[in-house]
N, C-alpha and C positions, 0 to 999 in steps of 0.2 A: 504492500498500501504506501512507503515510502517513497518508493520507485514510484509507481504512478502517480502521488501528488508533485514529487518534482517535474515529471515532464507535463504534467498540467501547468505549473508554473511560468516553466519554460515557454511553453506555447502562449500563453495568454504577454505575458513581454515581447516575445516573438513580432505578435499581429503588425502594431504598428510600424514596426519597419520597413512592412509587406507594403501596409498603405498606400501605397504613388498612385501618383495621377498614372490612366492609363495613357499608351501614345497614341496619338492624332496620327501622326508621321512617323512610317519605319520605311527605311532604305535596308536592304538587303545584300551584301554581297556584292554593288555592281561594278564591273567595269563598261567603260565609258572608251570609246577608238573614235577621232579624229579623222578624215580623209581616208577610212578602211583602212588605216593600217598604223596609226597614232596611238599609245597606251597612253592615256593620261589616267585616268581613276585605277586602282590594281585592287578592286574588294572591299568597295566602302562601307560602312556599316555604323548606322546613326540612328537611335530614337529621338522625337521631339515629343513629350509630355503636353498634353492639353492645357492649354493655356497659362504656359513656362513661357520662358528666353533663353532661347538655347542657345551657345556660343560655338563657333567652327572657325577657329585660329589656325592659323600658320606663317610661312612667309611665302612671298613671293612667287609665283609658279610653285604651291602646292597643287592645286587641283580643287580650291574652297568656292570661287568661281562657278568651275565648270561640274558639282554637284547640285548647286544651287539651280541649275541651267536644267543639271540632268531631273530636276525635282518638278520646273516648272514645265517642260517641255519646249525649253527656247534652244535644244541642240540641235534640233537638225535645221536651223537659222543657220548654223556654223559648220555644214557639214556634218553633225557629229551624231552617237549615236549612242545606246545604254546594248552593250554585245550581251550581257552575262547578267544576273540577277533581277528584284525588283526593285519597287516602289508604288508604295503601298500607303493610301493618305484614305482615312475612317474606315477602311473594309474595304478599299474599293484599289486594285492597281490603276496605276494612274501615266505608268513610264512608255505608253505609246500612246496618250491619247494628244491629240491636238493641244496648243498652248490654250487656246480660247475657250476647249473644254474643260482645264483643270480651272480656268479663271475661277470657269461657272460651279465649278464644284467645291472650293473656295483657297485655294493658293492665288496670292498676287507676289510676281517679284518687282521690286525697287530696283534698277538694276544699280552698278557702279558706275559715277559720273552722272548722276538721276536721272540723265535721258527724257527730260523735257522737252514740249514741243515747242521749239523760241518763241515762234513764229506768231501763235495764236497766243490769244490773253488767258488769265488765269483761270477766268470760269469757264471755256473753252477746255483748259487742260482736263480739268475737275467734269467735263461731261465725258470726254473722252474716257474715264476710269474706270465710266459706267457700264459704257457701251454695252458688256455682256447683259445688260438688265432688263426687264421688263416692267416693274413696276413703274408706281405713281412715286416713291420717295426720293428721286433723284434731287431737287431743290429744299424737300427738307434734311438729305444729307449736304446742301452743299451748307447750309447754315450752322450744322452740324459740326463739319471738317473748320468753319470757320470762329467754333468758341475755340476750339482747339488750338489755331494759327491764326487771332484776331491782324496779326501784320498783313496776311493776304487781303483779309476784307477792303484793306485801304488800296494794295495793290490794285489799279485797271488800265494799263498797259501791256503791253507782248509781256511776255515770262521771259524773254530772253534782256528782260532790262534789270529783270528781278536778282540782289546778291548773292552769291552762294550758298548763303541760308535759308533765306528766302526759295530757292530754287529747288532745296534738299526736304523743306517744307514741304513743299507744294508736289513732290514725286511722293512723300508718305501721304501728303491727301488725297494724290487721284491714286492711291492703292486704296484707302476706305473708303473710298466712295465706290468700289466694288463688291463692299459687302464683305472681306476674306476674313474668312473662318481662322488665316493664317496668313501672316504675313514673309516673305525671304528678303531679307536685308543684305545688300550689298555695299562695304564700305559705307558705309553711312556719315562718315569725318571725314572723308575722302575732299581737300582743298582745304576746309575747314578752319577756321583759328581754333584756341585752345578754349574761347567761352560758348563760341557755339555751339563748339565739339559738347560745351557740356550741357545745352539748351536744347541741343538734338536729342542727347543721350535720357534727360530730363525729361522731355517728349514722350521719347519711347518709352519709357518707364509708364508712364502716365496712361497711355492708350493701352498697354498690356494690362495695367492694372482697374482701369476704369472699363473698358472696350471686354478686357477677360481675348484678345486678338492671342493665341500664336504667332512666336515670334524665332525663326532660323535666321540667327545673325554672322554674318561673316566680318570680321573687324582687322586690320594691321594694329590698332591699336586696346591692343591686349585688357591692357588696366581696364579703360573705359568700360568695356568688352565684359570681364569679368565681373564687373563691378553691376552688372545690369540685369547679367544670365544666371541660372540657378543650377546649369551643368554648363559644363563644355568639353568640345569635344579638337585635340590637335591635331593636325595633318602636316603631313612631309610627303614630298614624292610620289602622292599620289593615294597615299595609305593612311589612315587612322593608327599615328603611333601612341596616342596616351589621352583618354578619358576619365571621366570624373566629379566629381560635386563643386560648387566653387570655390568653398573654404580649403578643399583638399590641393582643388590644382596653385589656388592664390599661396599656400602653403609650403607647394613642391619646389626643393631647393633646382634643380633641373629649370621649371618652366620662370623662374624668379629670375636666374641668370641670364634665360636669350629669349626671354618674351617681356618681363615684367622689368629691369634694367638693374635687378640687383641680386640677393643671396648671398651667402656664402659665412653671414654673420655680418659682425657690428665693423670688423676689421677693411673690410670694402668700402669704406666712406671717401676712400683715396682712389680715384683708378690710374692715377699714373703709371703706376708699375704693372698694373694686369692686363695680360694677355689675351688675344682673344681666342675665346671659346679653349679657357683652361681647365674647365669640367670638360668630359664626355657625358653627351645625353646617354641618358640610360635604358633610350628606348630604340636605340641604333643598335 
């Protein structure tokens, strides 16, 4: 009876740890090939829980943007294709769907470099984001995004005259107009001042918190990304090399050294004599 009581107690303690949110997106062992010959992704797997922000980090050329395009269906515009594995969103396989069909199912990608239509007005850009919708709530949603981005309400001219920060706000607003369940954000801090980076990431956290939108975030600014995310993956050379909860990654010595600009203790306050890549990454 004592053994039974111990087992029952262990079960009661273990249950809360297992009670995690179900994944809304699951990427299973995908390979991506460009031009039928260039292998870019090599068995990438990740999952994104519903209502969470997940960060995908790594150096330039690691395959982060390609991973987002494999999810959003934009690979076909660049002669790329998923040749192995599957992408599952809310119980449906989406790897071979057209981009507009994936948008209708609830995934919208905010592209690197913003990609707004510069010779269209702010309102026209927002209406473009709602092109897959057939309801009568577009005007109401425009007012809603203006509440999140009041600066855009004041901009009545062409979008090409907006500042870099305002263009990023417009790109995110255009995504909201599709009423997405999930947004893929590709380098939202690119080209922005430190002050604007903080503002944009504050808005990203606000949208996640108030609207419950799930987000997969690709970002070079690892520190800001991990402040916003609850979980993270690190990608190098087309594969996932490390993943973990936000706290685990922030406290990992290799992540500190190679992605957060620190690590190794207090003696590293001076970088004068520090050799590049002094510590070998444990995942290589």
